Structure formats: structure tokens, C-alpha cells
C-alpha distance (Angstrom), angle and dihedral (degrees) to the residues before:
residue distance angle dihedral
X1 . . .
X2 3.81 . .
X3 3.79 90.8 .
X4 3.79 89.7 52.6
X5 3.82 91.9 58.3
X6 3.80 93.2 45.1
X7 3.80 89.8 47.7
X8 3.79 93.4 46.9
X9 3.80 91.4 51.0
X10 3.80 90.1 44.0
X11 3.79 92.9 52.1
X12 3.79 90.8 50.6
X13 3.81 91.4 45.7
X14 3.79 94.5 50.6
X15 3.80 91.5 48.1
X16 3.81 90.3 48.6
X17 3.82 90.0 48.6
X18 3.79 91.3 52.9
X19 3.80 94.9 46.7
X20 3.81 95.4 44.2
X21 3.80 91.8 45.4
X22 3.80 91.2 49.8
X23 3.80 91.9 48.5
X24 3.82 92.8 49.3
X25 3.82 91.3 45.7
X26 3.81 91.6 52.1
X27 3.80 91.8 44.9
X28 3.81 101.7 43.1
X29 3.80 107.3 14.2
X30 3.78 127.2 -142.6
X31 3.79 105.2 -66.3
X32 3.81 87.7 110.1
X33 3.84 125.7 14.1
X34 3.82 90.2 -101.1
X35 3.80 95.6 154.2
X36 3.79 95.6 54.0
X37 3.80 90.9 42.3
X38 3.81 92.9 51.7
X39 3.80 92.5 45.3
X40 3.80 92.1 50.2
X41 3.80 93.2 47.8
X42 3.79 95.0 45.4
X43 3.81 89.1 45.3
X44 3.81 88.9 54.7
X45 3.80 89.1 52.2
X46 3.81 93.4 46.1
X47 3.81 93.9 50.3
X48 3.80 91.6 48.0
X49 3.80 91.3 48.7
X50 3.81 95.3 43.1
X51 3.80 97.1 47.5
X52 3.80 92.5 45.4
X53 3.81 92.1 50.2
X54 3.82 92.7 43.4
X55 3.81 91.7 48.8
X56 3.81 93.3 50.3
X57 3.81 97.5 41.8
X58 3.77 101.5 59.7
X59 3.80 92.0 173.0
X60 3.79 92.5 70.9
X61 3.79 111.9 102.3
X62 3.82 119.5 -104.6
X63 3.81 88.1 -114.5
X64 3.81 89.4 75.9
X65 3.82 90.5 61.2
X66 3.80 90.0 49.9
X67 3.81 95.4 45.5
X68 3.81 102.3 42.5
X69 3.82 114.6 33.7
X70 3.81 96.4 23.7
X71 3.81 103.3 32.5
X72 3.80 106.7 25.2
X73 3.81 100.7 32.9
X74 3.80 92.0 37.5
X75 3.80 90.7 57.6
X76 3.80 96.2 34.8
X77 3.79 101.2 53.9
X78 3.74 120.2 76.0
X79 3.76 106.7 -157.0
X80 3.79 93.9 143.6
X81 3.79 89.3 51.7
X82 3.80 88.8 48.8
X83 3.80 90.7 54.8
X84 3.79 92.2 46.7
X85 3.81 92.5 49.6
X86 3.80 89.9 49.7
X87 3.80 90.6 52.3
X88 3.82 91.7 47.0
X89 3.81 91.1 52.2
X90 3.81 89.2 54.3
X91 3.81 91.3 46.0
X92 3.81 90.9 50.9
X93 3.78 93.4 53.3
X94 3.80 96.7 -101.2
X95 3.80 103.0 120.5
X96 3.82 93.3 151.2
X97 3.81 91.3 55.8
X98 3.81 90.4 46.6
X99 3.80 93.4 49.6
X100 3.80 92.9 44.3
X101 3.80 90.8 50.4
X102 3.80 91.9 46.7
X103 3.80 94.7 47.5
X104 3.80 95.5 43.9
X105 3.80 92.0 47.9
X106 3.80 93.2 52.5
X107 3.80 97.3 43.4
X108 3.81 99.0 38.9
X109 3.82 91.1 39.4
X110 3.80 90.3 55.5
X111 3.80 90.4 48.0
X112 3.83 90.7 48.6
X113 3.82 92.1 53.0
X114 3.82 89.5 48.3
X115 3.82 92.0 49.0
X116 3.80 89.9 47.3
X117 3.80 91.2 54.6
X118 3.81 90.1 48.3
X119 3.81 90.7 49.5
X120 3.80 89.9 47.1
X121 3.80 89.2 52.4
X122 3.80 89.1 61.5
X123 3.82 87.9 69.0
X124 3.80 93.2 54.7
């Protein structure tokens, strides 16, 4: 049964990743990896929010922890894609883009996790 909840969350996360990535691509184009960046940052926020809420609401079933932070966020975020895009920018002679992407992802990702935990604390 645990695998079902992880798989259900994962299916929803991968679908959300596709739809959000497509929307960002159509809106902003490909000059910068905006879609992957947005997905990573929103995934940082979602995991911070979800784990904070799940840790403070002990009455929620364990299935929520399996479905949301493990299944959904695990399938939704694109950290491996982020790393690959960073490498490709370096390989294509765009070190400033690669370093900007790397730095922004780390700093804004940290801030998004922090904001997610603060938002999750509002439900406590």
C-alpha cells in the first residue's frame, strides 16, 4: 500500500512538472532554463510547506507523507535536469549563465524552503 501512495503522488508530480514546464516554456521561451528553475524553486517551497504541516498535524495519515514530499515532490522537481542544464551551459561557452543559474537556484531555493516552512507554521 505504501508504494501505491508514493506512485500516486509521483504520477501527479510528473504530470504537474510537465504542465508547469510547458506553460513556462510557452510564456518565457528557452533563453534561460526558466521552467526548470521555477519547478525547482516551487518544489523547494512545496516540500518545506508539506513537511512542516505534516510534522505539526500528527493526525494526518502516514500516506500523506508518502504521497506529497516523497511521491509528488520527488517526481515534480528536476534537480538532475538542473545540473545537466548547468553543465550544458558551461559546455556551450556560457559560463556566466551557468553560474547565474547555479547561484540563483541555491539562494532562492533555500529561501523558498524557508518560506514554505514559515507558511506551514501558519497551519499549526
